[in-house]
C-alpha positions as CSV (number, residue, x, y, z in Angstrom):
1,M,7.3,-5.3,4.8
2,I,10.2,-5.9,7.1
3,E,13.3,-7.4,5.4
4,L,15.6,-9.5,7.5
5,L,19.2,-9.5,6.3
6,Q,21.0,-12.6,7.7
7,F,23.4,-15.4,7.0
8,R,22.3,-18.5,5.0
9,P,20.6,-21.1,7.2
10,A,22.6,-24.2,8.1
11,F,22.5,-27.3,10.3
12,G,18.7,-27.6,9.8
13,L,18.0,-24.6,12.0
14,M,16.2,-21.4,11.3
15,N,19.7,-19.9,11.4
16,A,23.0,-21.2,12.6
17,S,23.8,-17.7,13.9
18,P,22.0,-17.4,17.3
19,F,21.7,-13.7,16.8
20,C,20.0,-14.0,13.4
21,M,17.8,-16.8,14.7
22,K,16.9,-14.6,17.7
23,V,15.5,-11.9,15.5
24,E,13.5,-14.3,13.3
25,V,12.1,-16.0,16.4
26,F,10.9,-12.7,17.7
27,L,9.3,-11.8,14.3
28,R,7.5,-15.1,14.3
29,L,6.4,-14.8,18.0
30,A,5.1,-11.3,17.2
31,E,3.4,-12.5,14.0
32,L,5.0,-9.8,12.0
33,E,5.2,-10.1,8.2
34,Y,8.8,-10.2,6.9
35,R,10.9,-11.6,4.2
36,R,14.4,-13.0,4.4
37,A,17.6,-12.0,2.5
38,N,19.8,-15.0,3.3
39,D,22.9,-14.0,1.3
40,A,23.6,-10.6,3.0
41,L,27.2,-9.6,3.4
42,P,28.2,-8.3,6.8
43,I,30.8,-6.0,5.3
44,R,27.9,-3.9,3.7
45,T,26.0,-3.4,6.9
46,P,26.2,-0.4,9.3
47,K,28.1,-2.3,12.0
48,G,29.8,-4.9,9.8
49,K,27.7,-7.7,11.3
50,L,24.4,-9.5,10.8
51,P,21.5,-9.6,11.4
52,V,20.1,-6.3,10.1
53,I,16.6,-5.3,9.3
54,R,15.2,-2.9,6.7
55,D,12.1,-1.4,8.1
56,G,12.1,2.0,6.4
57,E,15.3,4.0,6.6
58,P,17.9,3.7,8.0
59,L,18.8,0.1,8.4
60,V,18.6,-1.2,12.0
61,A,21.6,-3.3,13.0
62,D,22.4,-5.4,16.1
63,S,19.9,-8.1,17.2
64,Q,18.9,-6.4,20.5
65,A,18.6,-3.0,18.9
66,I,16.3,-4.6,16.3
67,I,14.0,-6.1,18.9
68,V,13.8,-2.8,20.8
69,H,13.0,-1.1,17.4
70,L,10.2,-3.6,16.8
71,Q,8.8,-3.3,20.3
72,Q,8.6,0.5,19.8
73,H,7.4,0.7,16.3
74,A,5.6,-2.4,15.2
75,E,1.8,-2.6,15.7
76,R,-0.2,-5.3,17.4
77,I,2.6,-7.0,19.3
78,P,1.4,-9.1,22.2
79,P,1.9,-7.2,25.5
80,A,4.3,-9.9,26.9
81,L,6.6,-9.3,23.9
82,R,6.5,-5.5,24.2
83,A,7.2,-5.4,27.9
84,P,10.5,-3.9,29.0
85,E,13.3,-6.3,29.8
86,T,13.5,-7.4,33.4
87,A,16.7,-7.5,35.4
88,Q,16.6,-11.3,35.4
89,A,16.0,-11.4,31.6
90,L,18.9,-9.0,31.1
91,A,21.2,-11.2,33.2
92,L,20.2,-14.3,31.3
93,R,20.6,-12.6,27.9
94,R,24.1,-11.4,28.9
95,T,25.0,-15.0,30.0
96,L,24.0,-16.4,26.7
97,E,25.2,-13.7,24.4
98,E,28.5,-12.7,26.1
99,S,29.6,-15.9,27.7
100,C,28.0,-19.1,26.3
101,Y,28.2,-17.7,22.8
102,F,32.0,-17.4,22.7
103,A,32.3,-21.0,23.9
104,L,29.9,-22.1,21.2
105,L,31.9,-20.1,18.7
106,W,35.2,-21.8,19.8
107,L,33.6,-25.3,19.6
108,R,32.4,-24.6,16.0
109,W,35.3,-22.7,14.5
110,I,38.5,-23.7,16.4
111,D,37.8,-27.1,17.9
112,E,38.7,-29.6,15.1
113,P,35.6,-31.8,15.2
114,G,33.4,-28.8,15.1
115,W,35.3,-27.2,12.3
116,Q,35.0,-30.3,10.1
117,L,31.2,-29.8,10.0
118,T,31.2,-26.0,10.2
119,A,33.3,-25.3,7.2
120,P,31.1,-27.2,4.6
121,A,27.9,-26.0,6.3
122,F,28.9,-22.3,6.0
123,F,31.1,-22.3,2.9
124,G,30.2,-25.4,0.9
125,H,28.0,-23.4,-1.5
126,L,30.9,-21.1,-2.6
127,P,32.6,-21.7,-5.9
128,W,36.1,-22.9,-6.2
129,P,38.7,-21.4,-5.2
130,L,36.7,-19.3,-2.7
131,R,35.5,-22.5,-1.1
132,S,39.1,-23.2,-0.1
133,L,40.3,-19.7,0.6
134,V,37.4,-18.0,2.5
135,P,37.1,-20.6,5.3
136,W,40.8,-20.3,6.1
137,I,40.5,-16.5,6.3
138,V,37.4,-16.5,8.4
139,R,38.8,-19.2,10.8
140,R,42.0,-17.2,11.3
141,K,39.9,-14.1,12.1
142,M,37.7,-16.1,14.6
143,R,40.9,-17.4,16.3
144,R,42.2,-13.9,16.6
145,D,38.9,-12.5,17.9
146,L,38.5,-15.3,20.5
147,Q,42.1,-14.7,21.7
148,G,41.3,-11.0,22.1
149,Q,37.9,-11.6,23.8
150,G,39.6,-14.1,26.2
151,M,37.7,-17.4,25.6
152,G,40.4,-18.6,23.2
153,R,43.1,-18.4,25.8
154,H,41.5,-21.3,27.8
155,S,41.9,-25.0,27.3
156,R,39.1,-27.0,25.7
157,D,38.1,-28.5,29.1
158,E,37.9,-25.0,30.6
159,I,35.9,-23.6,27.8
160,C,33.4,-26.5,28.0
161,A,33.1,-26.1,31.8
162,R,32.2,-22.5,31.4
163,A,29.5,-23.2,28.8
164,V,28.1,-26.1,30.9
165,A,27.9,-23.8,33.9
166,D,26.0,-21.2,31.8
167,L,23.5,-23.8,30.6
168,R,22.9,-25.2,34.1
169,A,22.2,-21.7,35.4
170,T,19.8,-21.2,32.4
171,S,18.0,-24.4,33.3
172,E,17.7,-23.3,37.0
173,L,16.3,-19.9,35.9
174,L,13.7,-21.6,33.7
175,G,12.6,-23.8,36.6
176,T,9.1,-25.2,36.2
177,Q,7.9,-22.4,33.9
178,A,6.8,-23.1,30.4
179,F,8.8,-20.1,29.1
180,F,11.2,-17.6,30.5
181,G,8.4,-15.1,30.2
182,G,6.2,-17.3,32.3
183,E,3.0,-18.8,30.9
184,S,3.7,-17.2,27.5
185,P,6.9,-16.1,25.8
186,A,8.5,-12.8,26.4
187,A,11.2,-11.1,24.3
188,I,13.9,-13.0,26.3
189,D,12.5,-16.3,24.9
190,A,13.7,-15.2,21.4
191,T,17.2,-15.1,22.7
192,A,17.0,-18.3,24.8
193,Y,15.5,-20.5,22.1
194,A,17.9,-19.3,19.5
195,F,20.9,-20.1,21.7
196,L,19.7,-23.3,23.2
197,A,18.6,-24.7,19.8
198,N,22.1,-23.9,18.5
199,V,23.5,-26.0,21.3
200,L,21.0,-28.9,21.4
201,W,20.2,-29.4,17.7
202,V,23.4,-28.7,15.8
203,P,24.9,-32.0,14.7
204,I,28.3,-31.3,16.3
205,D,29.1,-33.6,19.2
206,N,31.1,-32.1,22.1
207,P,30.9,-32.2,26.0
208,V,28.7,-29.1,26.1
209,K,26.0,-30.6,23.9
210,A,26.3,-33.9,25.8
211,Q,25.7,-32.1,29.2
212,A,22.9,-29.9,27.7
213,L,21.1,-33.1,26.6
214,Q,21.1,-34.2,30.3
215,L,19.1,-31.1,31.3
216,P,15.5,-32.1,30.4
217,R,14.1,-28.7,31.2
218,L,16.1,-27.2,28.3
219,A,15.1,-29.9,25.8
220,G,11.4,-29.6,26.8
221,Y,11.6,-25.8,26.5
222,C,13.0,-26.0,23.0
223,E,10.3,-28.4,21.9
224,R,7.6,-26.0,23.2
225,M,9.2,-23.1,21.4
226,Q,9.5,-25.2,18.2
227,G,5.8,-25.8,18.4
228,L,5.2,-22.1,18.4
229,V,7.7,-20.8,15.8
230,G,9.4,-23.8,14.2
231,R,13.0,-24.8,14.0
C-alpha cells in the first residue's frame, strides 16, 4: 500500500500544505489505496520537503514527481487522470505553485493576522519549550526564503494584488466547465482544488480571500471537488 508522508492536517482541510493536499486529492480521485503518516519530518526526506510517498523503493519526493510516478506505475487509473499534462494545465499549475503559493505563504507566515492563526495551528501540539522556540525559527526561515524568492520584497498591497490577479486568471481558465479537466477531473484538478481550498476555506481573513469569495466559479468548483474527494 502507498504511504503518504506529509504534514499534520490543520485548518479543517485535508492538509494545510497545498502540495500535500494535492497528492492526497490525486490519490482519492484515482481511488488508490494509501495510508497517511502525518508526523513526517521534512529533514529526513530526500529533498528536505514534504510530501513524499513510499511506493516501494526508493521514496518518491516532490508533489508533481509523485503524480507522474503514480500515472506511470499505478494500475486502473481513469484515463483522464493518466493523460499527459496539457500546455494550459502546465501554465495554470505554474501560476498556482510558483506565484500564488508564495503570496499565500507570506499571508500566513509573515502577515501578522495570518501568523496569529498559523502558529497555533501548526505548532500548538508541540511540548513546551518547543512550542515557543520552533515557530520563531520556522518563521525566520520563511521570511528569509520569501526575501530570496522575491515575494517578500513587496508591500502587503502588492502581494495581495498579485495573488488576486492569479485567482482571477484561474477563474477565467475554468470558465463554464465543471472541472479544469472538462466534464471530469484531470490531474490538474488535484493542484487546483488543493490551492483554491487553501485560499477559500482557511479561517484567515485577508484581501485575497475576500476577493476569491467574490469569484463564484471558484467557490462552485471547490464544492464540486469536495463532493468527489472531501475536504
